[in-house]
CHARMM internal coordinates of N, CA and C (Angstrom, degrees):
IC EDIT
DIST 1 N 1 CA 1.4671
DIST 1 CA 1 C 1.5212
ANGL 1 N 1 CA 1 C 109.09
DIST 1 C 2 N 1.2645
ANGL 1 CA 1 C 2 N 116.25
DIHE 1 N 1 CA 1 C 2 N 157.06
DIST 2 N 2 CA 1.4483
ANGL 1 C 2 N 2 CA 120.03
DIHE 1 CA 1 C 2 N 2 CA -177.54
DIST 2 CA 2 C 1.5002
ANGL 2 N 2 CA 2 C 110.68
DIHE 1 C 2 N 2 CA 2 C -72.99
DIST 2 C 3 N 1.3393
ANGL 2 CA 2 C 3 N 114.93
DIHE 2 N 2 CA 2 C 3 N 162.80
DIST 3 N 3 CA 1.4585
ANGL 2 C 3 N 3 CA 123.08
DIHE 2 CA 2 C 3 N 3 CA -176.39
DIST 3 CA 3 C 1.5281
ANGL 3 N 3 CA 3 C 106.44
DIHE 2 C 3 N 3 CA 3 C -104.69
DIST 3 C 4 N 1.3647
ANGL 3 CA 3 C 4 N 117.34
DIHE 3 N 3 CA 3 C 4 N 49.42
DIST 4 N 4 CA 1.4887
ANGL 3 C 4 N 4 CA 120.05
DIHE 3 CA 3 C 4 N 4 CA -177.15
DIST 4 CA 4 C 1.4814
ANGL 4 N 4 CA 4 C 109.95
DIHE 3 C 4 N 4 CA 4 C -97.18
DIST 4 C 5 N 1.3221
ANGL 4 CA 4 C 5 N 117.72
DIHE 4 N 4 CA 4 C 5 N 131.81
DIST 5 N 5 CA 1.4211
ANGL 4 C 5 N 5 CA 125.06
DIHE 4 CA 4 C 5 N 5 CA 175.80
DIST 5 CA 5 C 1.4901
ANGL 5 N 5 CA 5 C 114.72
DIHE 4 C 5 N 5 CA 5 C -93.78
DIST 5 C 6 N 1.3140
ANGL 5 CA 5 C 6 N 119.13
DIHE 5 N 5 CA 5 C 6 N 3.39
DIST 6 N 6 CA 1.4503
ANGL 5 C 6 N 6 CA 124.99
DIHE 5 CA 5 C 6 N 6 CA -178.45
DIST 6 CA 6 C 1.5411
ANGL 6 N 6 CA 6 C 108.81
DIHE 5 C 6 N 6 CA 6 C -77.37
DIST 6 C 7 N 1.3655
ANGL 6 CA 6 C 7 N 117.32
DIHE 6 N 6 CA 6 C 7 N 124.76
DIST 7 N 7 CA 1.4059
ANGL 6 C 7 N 7 CA 120.63
DIHE 6 CA 6 C 7 N 7 CA -179.50
DIST 7 CA 7 C 1.5852
ANGL 7 N 7 CA 7 C 113.08
DIHE 6 C 7 N 7 CA 7 C -67.64
DIST 7 C 8 N 1.2769
ANGL 7 CA 7 C 8 N 113.02
DIHE 7 N 7 CA 7 C 8 N 138.85
DIST 8 N 8 CA 1.4269
ANGL 7 C 8 N 8 CA 120.59
DIHE 7 CA 7 C 8 N 8 CA 176.88
DIST 8 CA 8 C 1.5480
ANGL 8 N 8 CA 8 C 109.20
DIHE 7 C 8 N 8 CA 8 C -81.51
DIST 8 C 9 N 1.3655
ANGL 8 CA 8 C 9 N 121.44
DIHE 8 N 8 CA 8 C 9 N 116.44
DIST 9 N 9 CA 1.4352
ANGL 8 C 9 N 9 CA 118.24
DIHE 8 CA 8 C 9 N 9 CA -178.92
DIST 9 CA 9 C 1.5658
ANGL 9 N 9 CA 9 C 109.51
DIHE 8 C 9 N 9 CA 9 C -62.46
DIST 9 C 10 N 1.3246
ANGL 9 CA 9 C 10 N 115.14
DIHE 9 N 9 CA 9 C 10 N 141.38
DIST 10 N 10 CA 1.4338
ANGL 9 C 10 N 10 CA 123.02
DIHE 9 CA 9 C 10 N 10 CA 178.28
DIST 10 CA 10 C 1.4840
ANGL 10 N 10 CA 10 C 109.98
DIHE 9 C 10 N 10 CA 10 C -79.86
DIST 10 C 11 N 1.3349
ANGL 10 CA 10 C 11 N 117.37
DIHE 10 N 10 CA 10 C 11 N 138.25
DIST 11 N 11 CA 1.5091
ANGL 10 C 11 N 11 CA 120.46
DIHE 10 CA 10 C 11 N 11 CA 173.23
DIST 11 CA 11 C 1.5277
ANGL 11 N 11 CA 11 C 108.68
DIHE 10 C 11 N 11 CA 11 C -62.98
DIST 11 C 12 N 1.3633
ANGL 11 CA 11 C 12 N 114.83
DIHE 11 N 11 CA 11 C 12 N 139.21
DIST 12 N 12 CA 1.4714
ANGL 11 C 12 N 12 CA 118.63
DIHE 11 CA 11 C 12 N 12 CA 177.41
DIST 12 CA 12 C 1.5156
ANGL 12 N 12 CA 12 C 110.67
DIHE 11 C 12 N 12 CA 12 C -131.13
DIST 12 C 13 N 1.3436
ANGL 12 CA 12 C 13 N 115.63
DIHE 12 N 12 CA 12 C 13 N 154.15
DIST 13 N 13 CA 1.4304
ANGL 12 C 13 N 13 CA 123.64
DIHE 12 CA 12 C 13 N 13 CA 176.00
DIST 13 CA 13 C 1.4814
ANGL 13 N 13 CA 13 C 108.72
DIHE 12 C 13 N 13 CA 13 C -60.43
DIST 13 C 14 N 1.3149
ANGL 13 CA 13 C 14 N 121.89
DIHE 13 N 13 CA 13 C 14 N 130.89
DIST 14 N 14 CA 1.4553
ANGL 13 C 14 N 14 CA 123.40
DIHE 13 CA 13 C 14 N 14 CA 179.90
DIST 14 CA 14 C 1.4704
ANGL 14 N 14 CA 14 C 112.57
DIHE 13 C 14 N 14 CA 14 C -58.63
DIST 14 C 15 N 1.3504
ANGL 14 CA 14 C 15 N 116.32
DIHE 14 N 14 CA 14 C 15 N 146.98
DIST 15 N 15 CA 1.4417
ANGL 14 C 15 N 15 CA 120.11
DIHE 14 CA 14 C 15 N 15 CA -176.16
DIST 15 CA 15 C 1.5083
ANGL 15 N 15 CA 15 C 115.89
DIHE 14 C 15 N 15 CA 15 C -58.34
DIST 15 C 16 N 1.3721
ANGL 15 CA 15 C 16 N 115.43
DIHE 15 N 15 CA 15 C 16 N -34.14
DIST 16 N 16 CA 1.5077
ANGL 15 C 16 N 16 CA 118.75
DIHE 15 CA 15 C 16 N 16 CA -178.01
DIST 16 CA 16 C 1.5030
ANGL 16 N 16 CA 16 C 108.92
DIHE 15 C 16 N 16 CA 16 C -69.25
DIST 16 C 17 N 1.3234
ANGL 16 CA 16 C 17 N 119.75
DIHE 16 N 16 CA 16 C 17 N -23.07
DIST 17 N 17 CA 1.4754
ANGL 16 C 17 N 17 CA 121.28
DIHE 16 CA 16 C 17 N 17 CA 174.80
DIST 17 CA 17 C 1.5088
ANGL 17 N 17 CA 17 C 112.67
DIHE 16 C 17 N 17 CA 17 C -86.32
DIST 17 C 18 N 1.3131
ANGL 17 CA 17 C 18 N 115.62
DIHE 17 N 17 CA 17 C 18 N -36.04
DIST 18 N 18 CA 1.5232
ANGL 17 C 18 N 18 CA 122.01
DIHE 17 CA 17 C 18 N 18 CA -177.04
DIST 18 CA 18 C 1.5515
ANGL 18 N 18 CA 18 C 109.27
DIHE 17 C 18 N 18 CA 18 C -57.93
DIST 18 C 19 N 1.3938
ANGL 18 CA 18 C 19 N 114.99
DIHE 18 N 18 CA 18 C 19 N -42.11
DIST 19 N 19 CA 1.4202
ANGL 18 C 19 N 19 CA 116.03
DIHE 18 CA 18 C 19 N 19 CA -174.04
DIST 19 CA 19 C 1.5483
ANGL 19 N 19 CA 19 C 113.87
DIHE 18 C 19 N 19 CA 19 C -73.06
DIST 19 C 20 N 1.2799
ANGL 19 CA 19 C 20 N 115.81
DIHE 19 N 19 CA 19 C 20 N -3.05
DIST 20 N 20 CA 1.4887
ANGL 19 C 20 N 20 CA 119.74
DIHE 19 CA 19 C 20 N 20 CA -178.65
DIST 20 CA 20 C 1.5209
ANGL 20 N 20 CA 20 C 113.98
DIHE 19 C 20 N 20 CA 20 C -115.97
DIST 20 C 21 N 1.3657
ANGL 20 CA 20 C 21 N 115.74
DIHE 20 N 20 CA 20 C 21 N 6.79
DIST 21 N 21 CA 1.4952
ANGL 20 C 21 N 21 CA 115.05
DIHE 20 CA 20 C 21 N 21 CA -176.82
DIST 21 CA 21 C 1.5768
ANGL 21 N 21 CA 21 C 107.51
DIHE 20 C 21 N 21 CA 21 C -155.10
DIST 21 C 22 N 1.3118
ANGL 21 CA 21 C 22 N 112.79
DIHE 21 N 21 CA 21 C 22 N 179.85
DIST 22 N 22 CA 1.4860
ANGL 21 C 22 N 22 CA 120.95
DIHE 21 CA 21 C 22 N 22 CA 177.54
DIST 22 CA 22 C 1.5202
ANGL 22 N 22 CA 22 C 109.13
DIHE 21 C 22 N 22 CA 22 C -114.56
DIST 22 C 23 N 1.3453
ANGL 22 CA 22 C 23 N 118.33
DIHE 22 N 22 CA 22 C 23 N 18.20
DIST 23 N 23 CA 1.4655
ANGL 22 C 23 N 23 CA 118.95
DIHE 22 CA 22 C 23 N 23 CA -179.67
DIST 23 CA 23 C 1.5151
ANGL 23 N 23 CA 23 C 112.76
DIHE 22 C 23 N 23 CA 23 C -65.98
DIST 23 C 24 N 1.2869
ANGL 23 CA 23 C 24 N 115.51
DIHE 23 N 23 CA 23 C 24 N 157.51
DIST 24 N 24 CA 1.4635
ANGL 23 C 24 N 24 CA 120.87
DIHE 23 CA 23 C 24 N 24 CA 177.64
DIST 24 CA 24 C 1.5134
ANGL 24 N 24 CA 24 C 111.10
DIHE 23 C 24 N 24 CA 24 C -56.58
DIST 24 C 25 N 1.3692
ANGL 24 CA 24 C 25 N 118.38
DIHE 24 N 24 CA 24 C 25 N 133.67
DIST 25 N 25 CA 1.4076
ANGL 24 C 25 N 25 CA 121.22
DIHE 24 CA 24 C 25 N 25 CA -178.51
DIST 25 CA 25 C 1.5185
ANGL 25 N 25 CA 25 C 110.94
DIHE 24 C 25 N 25 CA 25 C -80.63
DIST 25 C 26 N 1.3309
ANGL 25 CA 25 C 26 N 118.98
DIHE 25 N 25 CA 25 C 26 N -41.64
DIST 26 N 26 CA 1.4261
ANGL 25 C 26 N 26 CA 122.97
DIHE 25 CA 25 C 26 N 26 CA 177.98
DIST 26 CA 26 C 1.5181
ANGL 26 N 26 CA 26 C 110.92
DIHE 25 C 26 N 26 CA 26 C -79.15
DIST 26 C 27 N 1.3200
ANGL 26 CA 26 C 27 N 120.58
DIHE 26 N 26 CA 26 C 27 N 120.47
DIST 27 N 27 CA 1.4530
ANGL 26 C 27 N 27 CA 124.89
DIHE 26 CA 26 C 27 N 27 CA -172.06
DIST 27 CA 27 C 1.4897
ANGL 27 N 27 CA 27 C 110.55
DIHE 26 C 27 N 27 CA 27 C -97.30
DIST 27 C 28 N 1.3368
ANGL 27 CA 27 C 28 N 116.94
DIHE 27 N 27 CA 27 C 28 N -6.17
DIST 28 N 28 CA 1.5080
ANGL 27 C 28 N 28 CA 118.31
DIHE 27 CA 27 C 28 N 28 CA 177.02
DIST 28 CA 28 C 1.5351
ANGL 28 N 28 CA 28 C 112.44
DIHE 27 C 28 N 28 CA 28 C 88.15
DIST 28 C 29 N 1.3096
ANGL 28 CA 28 C 29 N 116.73
DIHE 28 N 28 CA 28 C 29 N -174.33
DIST 29 N 29 CA 1.4353
ANGL 28 C 29 N 29 CA 122.13
DIHE 28 CA 28 C 29 N 29 CA -178.68
DIST 29 CA 29 C 1.5674
ANGL 29 N 29 CA 29 C 109.34
DIHE 28 C 29 N 29 CA 29 C -108.91
DIST 29 C 30 N 1.3365
ANGL 29 CA 29 C 30 N 114.95
DIHE 29 N 29 CA 29 C 30 N 151.94
DIST 30 N 30 CA 1.4578
ANGL 29 C 30 N 30 CA 116.49
DIHE 29 CA 29 C 30 N 30 CA 166.63
DIST 30 CA 30 C 1.5719
ANGL 30 N 30 CA 30 C 108.42
DIHE 29 C 30 N 30 CA 30 C -80.60
DIST 30 C 31 N 1.2638
ANGL 30 CA 30 C 31 N 116.69
DIHE 30 N 30 CA 30 C 31 N 176.63
DIST 31 N 31 CA 1.4962
ANGL 30 C 31 N 31 CA 120.49
DIHE 30 CA 30 C 31 N 31 CA -174.08
DIST 31 CA 31 C 1.5462
ANGL 31 N 31 CA 31 C 111.52
DIHE 30 C 31 N 31 CA 31 C -55.72
DIST 31 C 32 N 1.3405
ANGL 31 CA 31 C 32 N 118.35
DIHE 31 N 31 CA 31 C 32 N -49.69
DIST 32 N 32 CA 1.4603
ANGL 31 C 32 N 32 CA 120.31
DIHE 31 CA 31 C 32 N 32 CA -175.37
DIST 32 CA 32 C 1.5515
ANGL 32 N 32 CA 32 C 109.37
DIHE 31 C 32 N 32 CA 32 C -65.39
DIST 32 C 33 N 1.3458
ANGL 32 CA 32 C 33 N 118.14
DIHE 32 N 32 CA 32 C 33 N -40.36
DIST 33 N 33 CA 1.4284
ANGL 32 C 33 N 33 CA 121.71
DIHE 32 CA 32 C 33 N 33 CA -179.77
DIST 33 CA 33 C 1.5853
ANGL 33 N 33 CA 33 C 107.69
DIHE 32 C 33 N 33 CA 33 C -63.30
DIST 33 C 34 N 1.3517
ANGL 33 CA 33 C 34 N 116.10
DIHE 33 N 33 CA 33 C 34 N -42.78
DIST 34 N 34 CA 1.4367
ANGL 33 C 34 N 34 CA 119.03
DIHE 33 CA 33 C 34 N 34 CA -178.04
DIST 34 CA 34 C 1.5089
ANGL 34 N 34 CA 34 C 111.29
DIHE 33 C 34 N 34 CA 34 C -63.51
DIST 34 C 35 N 1.3515
ANGL 34 CA 34 C 35 N 117.78
DIHE 34 N 34 CA 34 C 35 N -37.34
DIST 35 N 35 CA 1.4236
ANGL 34 C 35 N 35 CA 120.53
DIHE 34 CA 34 C 35 N 35 CA 177.15
DIST 35 CA 35 C 1.5310
ANGL 35 N 35 CA 35 C 113.31
DIHE 34 C 35 N 35 CA 35 C -63.37
DIST 35 C 36 N 1.3478
ANGL 35 CA 35 C 36 N 116.69
DIHE 35 N 35 CA 35 C 36 N -40.97
DIST 36 N 36 CA 1.4503
ANGL 35 C 36 N 36 CA 123.95
DIHE 35 CA 35 C 36 N 36 CA 179.01
DIST 36 CA 36 C 1.5750
ANGL 36 N 36 CA 36 C 109.57
DIHE 35 C 36 N 36 CA 36 C -61.95
DIST 36 C 37 N 1.3605
ANGL 36 CA 36 C 37 N 114.00
DIHE 36 N 36 CA 36 C 37 N -42.86
DIST 37 N 37 CA 1.4286
ANGL 36 C 37 N 37 CA 120.43
DIHE 36 CA 36 C 37 N 37 CA 179.04
DIST 37 CA 37 C 1.5204
ANGL 37 N 37 CA 37 C 112.52
DIHE 36 C 37 N 37 CA 37 C -67.36
DIST 37 C 38 N 1.3170
ANGL 37 CA 37 C 38 N 116.46
DIHE 37 N 37 CA 37 C 38 N -36.88
DIST 38 N 38 CA 1.4503
ANGL 37 C 38 N 38 CA 121.74
DIHE 37 CA 37 C 38 N 38 CA 174.68
DIST 38 CA 38 C 1.5067
ANGL 38 N 38 CA 38 C 112.39
DIHE 37 C 38 N 38 CA 38 C -62.57
DIST 38 C 39 N 1.3059
ANGL 38 CA 38 C 39 N 117.68
DIHE 38 N 38 CA 38 C 39 N -41.57
DIST 39 N 39 CA 1.4430
ANGL 38 C 39 N 39 CA 118.93
DIHE 38 CA 38 C 39 N 39 CA 178.34
DIST 39 CA 39 C 1.4767
ANGL 39 N 39 CA 39 C 110.70
DIHE 38 C 39 N 39 CA 39 C -69.28
DIST 39 C 40 N 1.3038
ANGL 39 CA 39 C 40 N 119.16
DIHE 39 N 39 CA 39 C 40 N -35.70
DIST 40 N 40 CA 1.4664
ANGL 39 C 40 N 40 CA 121.90
DIHE 39 CA 39 C 40 N 40 CA 178.49
DIST 40 CA 40 C 1.5788
ANGL 40 N 40 CA 40 C 107.91
DIHE 39 C 40 N 40 CA 40 C -62.93
DIST 40 C 41 N 1.2509
ANGL 40 CA 40 C 41 N 114.71
DIHE 40 N 40 CA 40 C 41 N -42.00
DIST 41 N 41 CA 1.4612
ANGL 40 C 41 N 41 CA 120.88
DIHE 40 CA 40 C 41 N 41 CA 178.63
DIST 41 CA 41 C 1.5271
ANGL 41 N 41 CA 41 C 109.88
DIHE 40 C 41 N 41 CA 41 C -62.44
DIST 41 C 42 N 1.3022
ANGL 41 CA 41 C 42 N 119.48
DIHE 41 N 41 CA 41 C 42 N -47.35
DIST 42 N 42 CA 1.4569
ANGL 41 C 42 N 42 CA 122.81
DIHE 41 CA 41 C 42 N 42 CA -178.82
DIST 42 CA 42 C 1.4862
ANGL 42 N 42 CA 42 C 113.34
DIHE 41 C 42 N 42 CA 42 C -68.61
DIST 42 C 43 N 1.2933
ANGL 42 CA 42 C 43 N 117.40
DIHE 42 N 42 CA 42 C 43 N -15.65
DIST 43 N 43 CA 1.4963
ANGL 42 C 43 N 43 CA 119.72
DIHE 42 CA 42 C 43 N 43 CA 176.61
DIST 43 CA 43 C 1.5289
ANGL 43 N 43 CA 43 C 112.59
DIHE 42 C 43 N 43 CA 43 C -95.48
DIST 43 C 44 N 1.3326
ANGL 43 CA 43 C 44 N 115.35
DIHE 43 N 43 CA 43 C 44 N -2.03
DIST 44 N 44 CA 1.5015
ANGL 43 C 44 N 44 CA 121.39
DIHE 43 CA 43 C 44 N 44 CA -179.78
DIST 44 CA 44 C 1.5357
ANGL 44 N 44 CA 44 C 109.29
DIHE 43 C 44 N 44 CA 44 C -70.68
DIST 44 C 45 N 1.2527
ANGL 44 CA 44 C 45 N 119.43
DIHE 44 N 44 CA 44 C 45 N 129.78
DIST 45 N 45 CA 1.4772
ANGL 44 C 45 N 45 CA 123.20
DIHE 44 CA 44 C 45 N 45 CA -178.94
DIST 45 CA 45 C 1.5585
ANGL 45 N 45 CA 45 C 111.36
DIHE 44 C 45 N 45 CA 45 C -87.77
DIST 45 C 46 N 1.2968
ANGL 45 CA 45 C 46 N 120.72
DIHE 45 N 45 CA 45 C 46 N -24.81
DIST 46 N 46 CA 1.4676
ANGL 45 C 46 N 46 CA 124.68
DIHE 45 CA 45 C 46 N 46 CA -172.67
DIST 46 CA 46 C 1.4745
ANGL 46 N 46 CA 46 C 116.05
DIHE 45 C 46 N 46 CA 46 C -93.82
DIST 46 C 47 N 1.3629
ANGL 46 CA 46 C 47 N 117.26
DIHE 46 N 46 CA 46 C 47 N -31.64
DIST 47 N 47 CA 1.4657
ANGL 46 C 47 N 47 CA 125.65
DIHE 46 CA 46 C 47 N 47 CA -175.73
DIST 47 CA 47 C 1.5134
ANGL 47 N 47 CA 47 C 113.87
DIHE 46 C 47 N 47 CA 47 C 48.39
DIST 47 C 48 N 1.3793
ANGL 47 CA 47 C 48 N 119.46
DIHE 47 N 47 CA 47 C 48 N 55.15
DIST 48 N 48 CA 1.4253
ANGL 47 C 48 N 48 CA 120.82
DIHE 47 CA 47 C 48 N 48 CA 179.37
DIST 48 CA 48 C 1.5260
ANGL 48 N 48 CA 48 C 111.49
DIHE 47 C 48 N 48 CA 48 C -63.16
DIST 48 C 49 N 1.3037
ANGL 48 CA 48 C 49 N 117.30
DIHE 48 N 48 CA 48 C 49 N -17.29
DIST 49 N 49 CA 1.4899
ANGL 48 C 49 N 49 CA 122.51
DIHE 48 CA 48 C 49 N 49 CA 178.48
DIST 49 CA 49 C 1.4817
ANGL 49 N 49 CA 49 C 112.42
DIHE 48 C 49 N 49 CA 49 C -58.21
DIST 49 C 50 N 1.3180
ANGL 49 CA 49 C 50 N 115.59
DIHE 49 N 49 CA 49 C 50 N -38.39
DIST 50 N 50 CA 1.4875
ANGL 49 C 50 N 50 CA 118.19
DIHE 49 CA 49 C 50 N 50 CA -175.82
DIST 50 CA 50 C 1.5352
ANGL 50 N 50 CA 50 C 109.11
DIHE 49 C 50 N 50 CA 50 C -67.81
DIST 50 C 51 N 1.3131
ANGL 50 CA 50 C 51 N 116.52
DIHE 50 N 50 CA 50 C 51 N -47.51
DIST 51 N 51 CA 1.4847
ANGL 50 C 51 N 51 CA 118.52
DIHE 50 CA 50 C 51 N 51 CA 176.43
DIST 51 CA 51 C 1.5305
ANGL 51 N 51 CA 51 C 114.66
DIHE 50 C 51 N 51 CA 51 C -64.88
DIST 51 C 52 N 1.3223
ANGL 51 CA 51 C 52 N 117.10
DIHE 51 N 51 CA 51 C 52 N -25.85
DIST 52 N 52 CA 1.4493
ANGL 51 C 52 N 52 CA 122.90
DIHE 51 CA 51 C 52 N 52 CA 177.67
DIST 52 CA 52 C 1.4977
ANGL 52 N 52 CA 52 C 113.93
DIHE 51 C 52 N 52 CA 52 C -82.57
DIST 52 C 53 N 1.2960
ANGL 52 CA 52 C 53 N 116.64
DIHE 52 N 52 CA 52 C 53 N -16.20
DIST 53 N 53 CA 1.4478
ANGL 52 C 53 N 53 CA 120.83
DIHE 52 CA 52 C 53 N 53 CA -175.53
DIST 53 CA 53 C 1.5572
ANGL 53 N 53 CA 53 C 109.04
DIHE 52 C 53 N 53 CA 53 C -80.62
DIST 53 C 54 N 1.2983
ANGL 53 CA 53 C 54 N 120.21
DIHE 53 N 53 CA 53 C 54 N 120.82
DIST 54 N 54 CA 1.4453
ANGL 53 C 54 N 54 CA 121.85
DIHE 53 CA 53 C 54 N 54 CA -176.90
DIST 54 CA 54 C 1.5124
ANGL 54 N 54 CA 54 C 115.56
DIHE 53 C 54 N 54 CA 54 C -60.38
DIST 54 C 55 N 1.2878
ANGL 54 CA 54 C 55 N 117.36
DIHE 54 N 54 CA 54 C 55 N -21.28
DIST 55 N 55 CA 1.5102
ANGL 54 C 55 N 55 CA 117.80
DIHE 54 CA 54 C 55 N 55 CA 178.15
DIST 55 CA 55 C 1.5146
ANGL 55 N 55 CA 55 C 111.65
DIHE 54 C 55 N 55 CA 55 C -112.99
DIST 55 C 56 N 1.3635
ANGL 55 CA 55 C 56 N 116.68
DIHE 55 N 55 CA 55 C 56 N 9.65
DIST 56 N 56 CA 1.4588
ANGL 55 C 56 N 56 CA 118.79
DIHE 55 CA 55 C 56 N 56 CA 173.11
DIST 56 CA 56 C 1.4837
ANGL 56 N 56 CA 56 C 117.78
DIHE 55 C 56 N 56 CA 56 C 72.09
DIST 56 C 57 N 1.3178
ANGL 56 CA 56 C 57 N 117.49
DIHE 56 N 56 CA 56 C 57 N 26.95
DIST 57 N 57 CA 1.4302
ANGL 56 C 57 N 57 CA 121.51
DIHE 56 CA 56 C 57 N 57 CA -179.92
DIST 57 CA 57 C 1.5045
ANGL 57 N 57 CA 57 C 109.99
DIHE 56 C 57 N 57 CA 57 C -64.49
DIST 57 C 58 N 1.3243
ANGL 57 CA 57 C 58 N 119.25
DIHE 57 N 57 CA 57 C 58 N 130.91
DIST 58 N 58 CA 1.4273
ANGL 57 C 58 N 58 CA 120.42
DIHE 57 CA 57 C 58 N 58 CA 178.83
DIST 58 CA 58 C 1.5549
ANGL 58 N 58 CA 58 C 105.86
DIHE 57 C 58 N 58 CA 58 C -82.77
DIST 58 C 59 N 1.3025
ANGL 58 CA 58 C 59 N 114.75
DIHE 58 N 58 CA 58 C 59 N 88.87
DIST 59 N 59 CA 1.4944
ANGL 58 C 59 N 59 CA 122.90
DIHE 58 CA 58 C 59 N 59 CA -168.71
DIST 59 CA 59 C 1.5398
ANGL 59 N 59 CA 59 C 110.51
DIHE 58 C 59 N 59 CA 59 C -62.16
DIST 59 C 60 N 1.3294
ANGL 59 CA 59 C 60 N 118.60
DIHE 59 N 59 CA 59 C 60 N -44.10
DIST 60 N 60 CA 1.5399
ANGL 59 C 60 N 60 CA 117.48
DIHE 59 CA 59 C 60 N 60 CA -179.53
DIST 60 CA 60 C 1.5404
ANGL 60 N 60 CA 60 C 110.78
DIHE 59 C 60 N 60 CA 60 C -60.30
DIST 60 C 61 N 1.2900
ANGL 60 CA 60 C 61 N 119.41
DIHE 60 N 60 CA 60 C 61 N -35.08
DIST 61 N 61 CA 1.4812
ANGL 60 C 61 N 61 CA 121.08
DIHE 60 CA 60 C 61 N 61 CA 178.97
DIST 61 CA 61 C 1.5422
ANGL 61 N 61 CA 61 C 108.99
DIHE 60 C 61 N 61 CA 61 C -67.32
DIST 61 C 62 N 1.3167
ANGL 61 CA 61 C 62 N 117.63
DIHE 61 N 61 CA 61 C 62 N -41.43
DIST 62 N 62 CA 1.4233
ANGL 61 C 62 N 62 CA 124.49
DIHE 61 CA 61 C 62 N 62 CA 178.67
DIST 62 CA 62 C 1.5601
ANGL 62 N 62 CA 62 C 109.89
DIHE 61 C 62 N 62 CA 62 C -61.48
DIST 62 C 63 N 1.3298
ANGL 62 CA 62 C 63 N 114.09
DIHE 62 N 62 CA 62 C 63 N -47.74
DIST 63 N 63 CA 1.4533
ANGL 62 C 63 N 63 CA 117.51
DIHE 62 CA 62 C 63 N 63 CA 179.13
DIST 63 CA 63 C 1.5355
ANGL 63 N 63 CA 63 C 113.96
DIHE 62 C 63 N 63 CA 63 C -67.30
DIST 63 C 64 N 1.3172
ANGL 63 CA 63 C 64 N 114.08
DIHE 63 N 63 CA 63 C 64 N -38.91
DIST 64 N 64 CA 1.4803
ANGL 63 C 64 N 64 CA 118.03
DIHE 63 CA 63 C 64 N 64 CA 175.28
DIST 64 CA 64 C 1.5212
ANGL 64 N 64 CA 64 C 113.35
DIHE 63 C 64 N 64 CA 64 C -59.30
DIST 64 C 65 N 1.3016
ANGL 64 CA 64 C 65 N 116.35
DIHE 64 N 64 CA 64 C 65 N -40.03
DIST 65 N 65 CA 1.4681
ANGL 64 C 65 N 65 CA 121.59
DIHE 64 CA 64 C 65 N 65 CA 175.67
DIST 65 CA 65 C 1.5392
ANGL 65 N 65 CA 65 C 110.34
DIHE 64 C 65 N 65 CA 65 C -62.43
DIST 65 C 66 N 1.2533
ANGL 65 CA 65 C 66 N 116.74
DIHE 65 N 65 CA 65 C 66 N -43.30
DIST 66 N 66 CA 1.4554
ANGL 65 C 66 N 66 CA 120.80
DIHE 65 CA 65 C 66 N 66 CA 179.77
DIST 66 CA 66 C 1.5115
ANGL 66 N 66 CA 66 C 110.38
DIHE 65 C 66 N 66 CA 66 C -63.84
DIST 66 C 67 N 1.3079
ANGL 66 CA 66 C 67 N 116.97
DIHE 66 N 66 CA 66 C 67 N -45.19
DIST 67 N 67 CA 1.4378
ANGL 66 C 67 N 67 CA 121.50
DIHE 66 CA 66 C 67 N 67 CA -177.90
DIST 67 CA 67 C 1.5614
ANGL 67 N 67 CA 67 C 109.52
DIHE 66 C 67 N 67 CA 67 C -60.75
DIST 67 C 68 N 1.3585
ANGL 67 CA 67 C 68 N 114.74
DIHE 67 N 67 CA 67 C 68 N -36.94
DIST 68 N 68 CA 1.4632
ANGL 67 C 68 N 68 CA 119.98
DIHE 67 CA 67 C 68 N 68 CA 179.48
DIST 68 CA 68 C 1.5093
ANGL 68 N 68 CA 68 C 112.45
DIHE 67 C 68 N 68 CA 68 C -79.07
DIST 68 C 69 N 1.3310
ANGL 68 CA 68 C 69 N 115.91
DIHE 68 N 68 CA 68 C 69 N -2.52
DIST 69 N 69 CA 1.5009
ANGL 68 C 69 N 69 CA 119.28
DIHE 68 CA 68 C 69 N 69 CA 178.67
DIST 69 CA 69 C 1.4943
ANGL 69 N 69 CA 69 C 112.26
DIHE 68 C 69 N 69 CA 69 C 80.69
DIST 69 C 70 N 1.3314
ANGL 69 CA 69 C 70 N 117.85
DIHE 69 N 69 CA 69 C 70 N 12.46
DIST 70 N 70 CA 1.4493
ANGL 69 C 70 N 70 CA 120.28
DIHE 69 CA 69 C 70 N 70 CA 179.24
DIST 70 CA 70 C 1.5264
ANGL 70 N 70 CA 70 C 110.33
DIHE 69 C 70 N 70 CA 70 C -95.78
DIST 70 C 71 N 1.3151
ANGL 70 CA 70 C 71 N 115.99
DIHE 70 N 70 CA 70 C 71 N 83.36
DIST 71 N 71 CA 1.4341
ANGL 70 C 71 N 71 CA 122.57
DIHE 70 CA 70 C 71 N 71 CA -176.96
DIST 71 CA 71 C 1.5409
ANGL 71 N 71 CA 71 C 111.31
DIHE 70 C 71 N 71 CA 71 C -61.27
DIST 71 C 72 N 1.3467
ANGL 71 CA 71 C 72 N 115.77
DIHE 71 N 71 CA 71 C 72 N -46.80
DIST 72 N 72 CA 1.4838
ANGL 71 C 72 N 72 CA 120.10
DIHE 71 CA 71 C 72 N 72 CA -178.83
DIST 72 CA 72 C 1.5451
ANGL 72 N 72 CA 72 C 110.59
DIHE 71 C 72 N 72 CA 72 C -52.19
DIST 72 C 73 N 1.3870
ANGL 72 CA 72 C 73 N 116.85
DIHE 72 N 72 CA 72 C 73 N -51.02
DIST 73 N 73 CA 1.4366
ANGL 72 C 73 N 73 CA 119.80
DIHE 72 CA 72 C 73 N 73 CA -177.05
DIST 73 CA 73 C 1.4947
ANGL 73 N 73 CA 73 C 109.75
DIHE 72 C 73 N 73 CA 73 C -66.23
DIST 73 C 74 N 1.3511
ANGL 73 CA 73 C 74 N 121.61
DIHE 73 N 73 CA 73 C 74 N -28.95
DIST 74 N 74 CA 1.4404
ANGL 73 C 74 N 74 CA 120.71
DIHE 73 CA 73 C 74 N 74 CA -174.57
DIST 74 CA 74 C 1.5047
ANGL 74 N 74 CA 74 C 111.34
DIHE 73 C 74 N 74 CA 74 C -68.30
DIST 74 C 75 N 1.3446
ANGL 74 CA 74 C 75 N 117.69
DIHE 74 N 74 CA 74 C 75 N -31.43
DIST 75 N 75 CA 1.4907
ANGL 74 C 75 N 75 CA 116.46
DIHE 74 CA 74 C 75 N 75 CA -177.29
DIST 75 CA 75 C 1.5658
ANGL 75 N 75 CA 75 C 108.51
DIHE 74 C 75 N 75 CA 75 C -97.59
DIST 75 C 76 N 1.2667
ANGL 75 CA 75 C 76 N 120.47
DIHE 75 N 75 CA 75 C 76 N -6.49
DIST 76 N 76 CA 1.4485
ANGL 75 C 76 N 76 CA 120.42
DIHE 75 CA 75 C 76 N 76 CA 175.01
DIST 76 CA 76 C 1.5206
ANGL 76 N 76 CA 76 C 108.00
DIHE 75 C 76 N 76 CA 76 C -82.99
END
COOR INIT
IC SEED 1 N 1 CA 1 C
IC BUILD
């Protein structure tokens, strides 16, 4: 994977639909976008996500396990 630290913009519900419903605005990433974001996360040197997580999940470890295809380790 690339060593790119540029954030992948998340897909969002179009404004014309948002104003008429209460659906979720953030639509998430497709598989390729999620892989790019995972790589960006794994290249982060500061990991502010861990301090920002209310339960202290080591998010980079979780994502690394997912990237490696180790689903069991990812949720442990």
